[in-house]
N, C-alpha and C positions, 0 to 999 in steps of 0.2 A: 401636837408635835409630830405624831405619826402621819397625820394628814398632810402636813407641810413636807415631810420627807417623801411621801408618795407623789406629791405634786412635783417636787424637784426631780424625782426619778423619771416621771412621765415627761417633764419638760426636757430633761437630759436626753431621753430616748428620742424625742421629737427633733431635738437639735442635731443629734447624730444621724438621724434618718434624713433630715434636710441636707446635711453635709454630704452624706453618701449619694443622695440624688444629684447634688450639684457636681460632685466628682464624676458621676456617671455621665452627666451631660457634657462635661469637658472631654470625656473619652469617646464621644460619638463618632469622630473621624475614624478612630481605630476600629470601633465596632462596625462601622459601615464597610470598611475594607474587609474585615473578617466575614461579614455576611455575604459580601459580593463574591469572595473567593469560594466559600462553601457552595453558594448558589451555582456559580459557573462550573465547579467541579462536578457536582451532582447532575447538572443539566447535560454536560458533555458525556459523562459516563452513562446516564440513562438513555440518551439519544443513541449513542454508539451501540450499547448492548441491545436496545430495541431493534435496531437495524440488523445487527448480527444474528439475532434469534428470530428474525422475521422469516416466515415460511418461504417467501419469495427468494430471499437471499440464500437460505439454506438449500434450496433446490438448485440454484444456479451455481453456487460454490460448493461442490461436493466435498464431503469429509475426506481428509487426506490429500486433497489436491494442493498444488503449489499456491494458487490464489487464496485458498482458505488459510494456509499457513502464513502467508504474507499479511493477510488481514488480521489474524490473531497476534502476530508479532508486533504490528503497529499499534494494536489495541493495548498491548502490555506497555509499550512506550508511553502511550497516552495516559494510561492509568498511573504510571510512575510519575509523569508530569503533574497530574492532578493531586497525587499524594504530596508531592514536594511543595506545590504552592499553597495547598491547604494547611500543611504543617507550618510553613513559614508564616502564613497569615495568622495562625493561632499563636505561634511564638511571639510575633510582633504585638498582637493584642494583649497577651499576658505580660509582656515586658513593660508595656505602658500601663497595664492594669496594676502592676506591682506598686506604682507610685500611690495609687488610691489606697491599696492595702496597707502600705507603709504608714501613710498619714493616719488612717483609722486606728492602726495598732499603736502608733505613738500617742494617740489621744486616749488610749486605754481600752479600746475595744478588744475583746478576747478573740482568739482563733475560733473558739466554739461558736461564737455569735456570728463571725464573719463567714464561716464555711457554708451554712445553709443558704444564705443570700447569694453567695458567689456561685454555688452549685446551681441554684435556681436560674440565675441570670445566664450562665454559659449554656445550660441545658436548653433553655428557651431559645436563645440565639442560634445555637447549633441545630437543634431539631427543626426550628422554623425555616432557616435558610436552606437546609438540606431537603426538607420536604417540598419546599417551593421549587428547588432545583429539579427534583424528580418529577414533579408535576409539569414543569416547563419542558422537560426533555422530550416528551411525546409530541406536543405541538411543534417543537423545534424540528424534529424529524419530518413531521407531516408537512410543514411549510417548505422545507428544502425539497422534499420529494415532490410536492405539488408544483413547485416552481420549475423543477426539472421537467415534469410532464407538460406543463403549460408552455414553456419556452423552447424545449428541445424535442421531446418525444413523448407520445402518449400511446399506450397499448394496453391490452387486457392483461399482459404479463406484468405490467407496472402497477398493478393493484397492490397497495400497501396493507398488509395485515400484521397485527402485533401478536407475539407470543409472550404472555405475561410472565414466563419464566425469567425474562430479563430483569424483572423487579428484584429477584433474589440478589443479584450482583449490586444493584443500587442500594438495597436495604443493608447489605453487608458493609458497603462503604459508608452509609449513614451511621451505622453503629460504630464504625472505626472513628469517624469524626467526633461523634458525641462522646465516645469513650475516652478519646485522647483529650478532649476539652475538659471533661470532669477530672481526669487524672492530673492534668496540668493545674486545674484549680486547687486540687488537694495539695499538690507539690508547692505551689506558691504560698498558700496559707500556712503550711507546716514549717516554712523556713523560720529558723529561730532568731536570726540576726536581722533586726529591723533595718539597719543601715544597708545591709546586703540586699534586702528586698528593694529598698528605694534606689540603690545604685544599679539594679538589674537593667534599667533602661539604657545605661551607658556602657554596658559590658562589650568589649571588643574581642574579635577573633582574628588576630593577625596571622599571616602565613609566612613561611620561611622564604627569604629572598634568594633567588637564583640568578645566574648570569644571563646575558642577553642571548646566549646560545640556546636557551630553553625553547623559545618559539620555533626557530628553524628545525631543531631536533624533533619537535612535536609533529611538524608537517612530514618529516622523513619517516617517522614511526607510523603515521597514518597511511602513507603510501605503501610502506613495507607490509604492514598488517593486512591491508586490503588485498594486495597481490598474493601474499602467503595464504591467507584464509580462503581466497577464491580458488587458488591453484592446488592447494593441499589435497582435497579429496581425489581429484583426478590422478595426481602424482602417486598417492597412496595405492590406488587401484592398480596402476601400472607396475609399480615396484614390488608390491607384496601380494598381488593377485587376491586381494581381500577388499571387502566393503569398508569404507573409511569409518573408524570408530567415532563416537560422539565427541570425544575429547579433541578431535581435529578443529572443532570450532574455537578452541582456546587460541589458535593461531591468529584469530581476529583480535586478540587482546591488545597487541601493540596499537591498534586503532584508538582504543579508549585511553591507553597510557599517553599516546600522542595528543589526543584531545585534551586530556588533563593538563599536559605541559603547555599547550597553546593558551588555554584559559588562565593558567597560572602566570604565564608570561604577560598576558593582557592585564592582569591585576597588579603584578609586581613592577613590571618594567614599562608596559605600554608599547605601542608600535611606532610611535613617532620619534624622530631623532631629537635628542635634547642637547646636542652639542652647542647650538647657537643660543638657546635659551633654556638652561637647566631648570628654571623655576616655572616654566610654562605648565599650567594646569596642576600645580603642586598640591592644591587643596583636594581636588578630586582624586588624584593618585593616592594621596595619603588616606583618604576615607576608604578607598577600595582596599588598600593594604590592611587597614585595621579591622575591616569586616571581610577579610579575604576568604575565609572558609565558606561562608554563606554565598559570597559572590561567585566563587569558582564553581561551587556545586550548582548554582542557578544557571550559570552560563553553559555548563555541560548539558544539563537537562534541556535547555532551550535549543541548543545545537542539535541534539538527538531528535527532538520533536520537529524541528524544521527539516532535518534530513528525512524523517518519516513522511512529512507532508510532500516533500519533493519526490520521494519514491512513489507515493500514491499517484500524484498528478503526472509524473513522467510516464507512468504505465500507459496512459491513454494515447499519446502520440506514437510511442514506440510500437504499440500493438496495432494501431490503426493506419499509420502512414503507408506501410507496405501494401495492405489490403486495398486501400483507396486508389493507389497508383495502379495496382494490378487490374482493378475493375476498368479503369479508363483505358488501359493499353490492350485489352483483350481484342483479338482479331475477329471474333464472332460475338454477336449479341446473345446467342443462346447456345448452351452446351449441356448435354446430359448423357448419362450412360445407364444401362440396365442389364440385368441378367437375362439370358436367352429363355429361361423358363418362366418369365413374367410377361403378362399380356398388357404392355404399355400402349398408349395411343400410337397408331401408325401415322405415316406421313400425311395421308389424305385427311385424317381426323384433325391433325394439327392445323392443316391449311384451312379446313372448314371453320375451326374455332377462330383462326386469325381473320377469316372473312367476316365473321360476325362482329368483329371489332374494326372493320374496314382497314385491315392490314394485308399486305402481300409479302410472302416469304421469298427469299432468294438465297443462293449459295448453299443449298441443302447438301450436306455431306454426311454419309453414314458408313461406318466401317466396323468390321468385326474384330474382336479381340478374344484371347483365351487367358484363363488363370492357371498358372502352373505352380508346382512346389519348387522353390528356389533354395539352393544351398546358401549357407551363411555361416560366418564365424560368430559364435555366440559365447556368452559367459554362462557356464553351467555351474550352478550353486552346489557346494559341497554339503555333506551331511551336517556339519556344524552350523550351517546357516550364515557363517561369517566369511568364509573363503569361497573362491570359485576358481575354476580353471577355464581357459579359453580352448574351445573345441570347434572344429569344423563339422557341421551337420549337413549331409547331402540334401536332406529335405527338411527345411526349417521354417519357411514363411511363404506367404503368397506373393506372387509377382504377376502383373498383367502384361501380356505380350501382344505387340502389334507386328505384323509383317512389314517388310520394306514397302510393298505396294500400298498397304493401308496407311502407313505413315505419310507417304508421298501424297496420297489422295486427300488426307486431312489437312496437311500443312502446305502443300505445293512445293515441298522441298524433296527432291530425289536423293536418296541415300543408297549407298552400297555397303552392306554389312558382311564382313568376312564370315565364312562358315565356322561354326563352333565359337562364335563370339556374340556379345550383346552390347548395345549402347543404351545407357540409362537416360531417360527424359527428365530434365530438370528445368528450372526457370532461367531467364536470361542472366541473372546475377550468380547463378549456381549456388544459391543460398539455401536451397531446400535441404532439410535435415533428414528426410525420409529417403535415403539413398542406400542401395545395396551394391557395393563394388566387389564383394567377395564370393559371388556365386560361381562355383565350378561345375554345378550340375543343375539341369532343369528337368522337371519330372512331370509327366502326364498323370494327374491324380486319379484317373479312372483306370487306365491300363497299367500304370507304373512304368511305362516306357520312359527311358531316360537318355539324355544326351549330355556330353561333356561340353563345357563352355568356359569363357573367360570374359572379363570386363574389358571393353574396348573404347571407353570414353563416353562423352556426353553428347546428347542432342538437346536442343533448347526449344521448348514449346510450353508456355505457361498454362494453357488450357488443360493439359494432361497431367499436371502436377497435383498429387493428392497423397494421402497417408500411405496407401498400399504401394503406389508407384507403377509407372509404365516403363517398359523397355522395348527395344526394337531388335528383332533377329531377322536373318535373311529368309527369303521365301521358302527355301527347302527345309530349313530347320523348323520353321513355323508349321509347315505341313506335317512333318514327322510328329511334332508334339500335339497337334490338333487331332490326329487320327484316333478315332474311337472315343474321343472326349465327350462326356455327357453334357447336356445343356446347363447343368448346375455350375459347370466350370467355363461356360462360354458367356460372352457378353457382346454388347454393341455400344458404340459411341456415336452420338449425333450432334451436329452443330449446324447452325444456320443464322442468317441475318434477316433483318426487317428492311424492306424497301421503303425508305423514307423514315419518318419519325415513329419511334416505338411507342407502345401503349403499356402503362403500368397495369391497367385493368386486364389486358390480355395475359400479361406475365403471371398475375395472380391466379387467374382462372386456369391457365395451363398448369401452373404449379400444383393446384389442388387436384386437377385431373390426373396429373402424372403420379403424385404420391399415392393417391387413392387406388391406383392400378396395381400396386404391389401387394403381395400376400404376406402372411405372418412370418414366412421363412426369411424375409429380408429386414426384420425389425432388429437391427443391430448396428453398432457404430463402425466407423472405419478402422478402429483399432482391434476389432474382433478378427482373429486370424484362424480361418478354418483349417488351413494346412497344419499349423502348429497344434491345434486341437486334435486332429486325427492322429498325428504322430505320438502325442502324449497318451491318448487312449489306447493306442497299439502297445504302449509300454505299461498299460494298466494304471496310468496316472490321470488325475482329474485336471481339466483345463480351468484355470482360475477365472477366465472370462465368462464361464457359465454361471458362476456364483456371485459375480460382481454386478450389482444393479446398474453401475455406470455404463456397462457395455450394452445395455438394452435401450431401445427407443420405442415410442408408441405413436402410431399414425394419428391418433386423435389429438396429439400435441404438436402437429406439424407446424403450427405458427409460433411455437416457443423457441427461444434462443438455444436451449439445450438441444433440441431436435435439429435446427438449422446448422449448428456448429459441429455436430457429431455424426449425423446419419450417413451411412456408407454411400448412398446413392444421391446425396444432396445435389441438385442441379445448379448450374451457374447461369443465371439470367441477369445480364448486366443491369438493366433498369430496376429490377427488383432488388438486387444486391446493393445498388447505390442508394436507393430510396429507403430500404429497410435496414441499412447498416446501423444507424443509431438505435432502431427498435431491437435489432438482434443483439446488440452489445449494450443495451440500455442499463440492465441491472449491474453489469460489470462497471460501466462508466459511472453510474450513480453511486455505487459503493465506494469506489476509489476517489470520486470527487468529494463525497462526504468525509472520507478519511482525511483528505487534504484539508477540508474546512476545519475539522475537529482538531487535527494536529497543529495547524497554523494558529487557530484560535487559542489553543492551550498554550502554545509557545509565547504568543503575544501577551496573554494574561500573566504568565510568569514574568515576562519582562516588565510589564506595567507594575505588577506587585513588587518586584525588586526595586524599581525606582521609587515607589511609594515608601518602601522601607528606608531607602536612603534619605528621603526627605524628612520622614518622621523621626528617624533615629538621630539625625544630625542637625536638627533644627537649632539646637543650642550652639553649634559651631557657627552657623550663619548669623545667629543673634550676636555672637561675640564679634564676628567680622564687621557687622554693622556698627557696633560700638567703637571698633578700631578705625572706622572711617572708610571701609572698603566700599567701592562704588557699586551700584546695581549692575552695571555692565560687567564688571569683573566677576561678581557672584553668579550672574547669569551664564557666563562662559564656563564657569566651574560646574554648574548644574548640567549644561549641555554636554560637556566633556564626559561627565559621569554617565549620563544616559546614552551617549553615543556608543560607549564601550559595551553597555548592556545589550543594545539592539544590534549594532553593526557587526561586531565580531562573530556572534553565533550565526547570524544570517549569512555572512560571507563563507564561513567554514562549512556550515550545513549544506548550503546549495552547491558550493564548489565540490565538496566530497561526493555528494550523490551524483552530480553531473559526471564527474570522473568515473565513478563506479559503473554507471550505465554505459558510458563510452567503452570502458574496459570489457564489460560483459558482451556488448555487441561485437567488439573486435575479436574477442576470444572464441566466439561461436564458429567462425570460419577463417580467422586470420586477416580480416579486412573489414572495411566499412563501405557498404554499398550505398547506392543513391538514395533509396528509400530510408535508410538509416541516417543518412546525412540530413534529409528533410526532417526526420523525427527529432534529431538532436538540435536542429535549428529551432523547432517549435519549443523544445525544452528550454533552450536559452531564452526565448521570449517569455516563458513562464517565470524564469528566474528574475527577469527584469520586472515583471508584474509583482512578484513577491517583494522585490526590493522597494517598489513604490509603496506597497501596503505597509511595510515595516517603517519606511521613512515617515509616512503620514501619522502613524501611531506614535513614533518617536517625537515628532513635533508637538502633537497633542499632549504627550506626557510631560515634555519640557515646560510647556505653558502651564499645565496643571501644577507642576512642582514649584514653579516660580510664584504662582498664586498662593500656594500653601505656605511658602517660606517668606511671603510678603516682599518679594523682589519685583520691583516695578519695571526693570529693564526688559 
């Protein structure tokens, strides 16, 4: 008797195990989606963090810099997107898993027996997919980086090295995923009501219906928030003479409120007119409404990610268009300047080097300049560190001066400067930000002889535009300021052309020869201000530039982008600047291109996941429609309509918002849009079209996949 009972128990256990295995096989589609989302999230996060913590990127993107802040902000958005679609994938997996749990519980399986098996299953699935994603992240970075080097630019600076500190972030996210999965497993097993567990699959989350004013109001709020958020810091400084507090960022809040209203309008009302056919796409609209909360949240995340992708990719043409145009329009092939106390190659040595490369020099022009202390209106920080007052300082910053004759010799443009005035040299567009219009005094830094002066307008010569800045004074004022000035404050500018076709090899050889001729006294960036340093030291204060490593450069790194972009005496050699542009900007371009790829990939994965959720959650609706005689064509249109809203609206809003933001920033810089900026915005518009094509292709693939899952043949 006991033997028979044991046999029955064994048989019963075997039967339950077979049933459990059968139910697990039925849930493979949901498990695959869960595995895919975990894998993608960890691969993206691992790849992004590996690149962020790479020594190469850490060097090029200094801590505290704007580029580093932008990179970190976009990473946070990407991380948020990964969290969202992994949580949704987990929720979808468990909602469908609840059916299996409900059947087993109804057949008499206790929670105690269900929990270990479920824990084991979700732990293995989560840990395996996340570990695989982390492992794939490093090859993913390496492939993209290698492709960039292979097809665009290759240099010693582009060597990719990993700092395995990045694994801490990936492992933290892995623990989050596994922990959430185990917690969800415990939650679903602990439900007391079996029918509630079974119905979990069909639970809806409707949203409150609003009028059709909601969408247009959302766009108005986005516009208002963008303008207020961007303008508020500057307005706060002008009105209160204080640095803007952190809470000023709250003024961007209307952007997110407006974004929510737009997506809510998309879900509740849609954007097409229903006057002619109020029943058009009624099924897809109803499904979106009944799953409104999830859908709205998804659409917002996707929009932010696409905006982040656009921000990253727009950075490239906006920063490069002006430089490339300037290279092409230079009136001279070669330009350089040096301090008078440095032994740089003289004209005969340069001509000899050119002869070695079978080149002939022409149009050699050489002019002296002096560096003086210029007065400036400055913001002086108060003791509280928050407020400041505007004060004119007679000796505040460096200014390089040319005489009338020297300027005419260099440019071929004769000028007459009134005594006691100066004209500042800027580019043709007058878009240079390094301009001093407030100088009322110019001072000889050796003798402290001083003259009174005033700003008298602009002269235009792109070759002389740099961080410090050049100005022109009349010959008599120049002679007064130059009298008794030491060589430390004197310099020389040289420019020449090549007779015929230029040689990159000559440019590189001359560059190495030129840089190597400077001593350690000139190992600093263009932002290092000796005049300001001297004035602070006379007041017993330390100059911040002496302690900031960003202000120092090293000659042994003369081929690095950091050196070329910041050295005070970096020469302008047209052929080298054009050929090395990608090399110089390679790490910047690579990082922002990678950010674009990651953000766009994350956004598209979220869209795809959302559409899969729609297909799997609403399969029973389409089954009912089939029974009612609905045609495949009708059901296919409903699927397409649903997917169209998920893909189309975030793409349009995200790209348009970022395009507007960049246009607003460029206009706000100087109150106009110059030619180089028009070119850049044109390239950005082309990028938007490319993003649109990519989104459309994935949309079409997703629709076909959903129709296949729902057994719709149309």
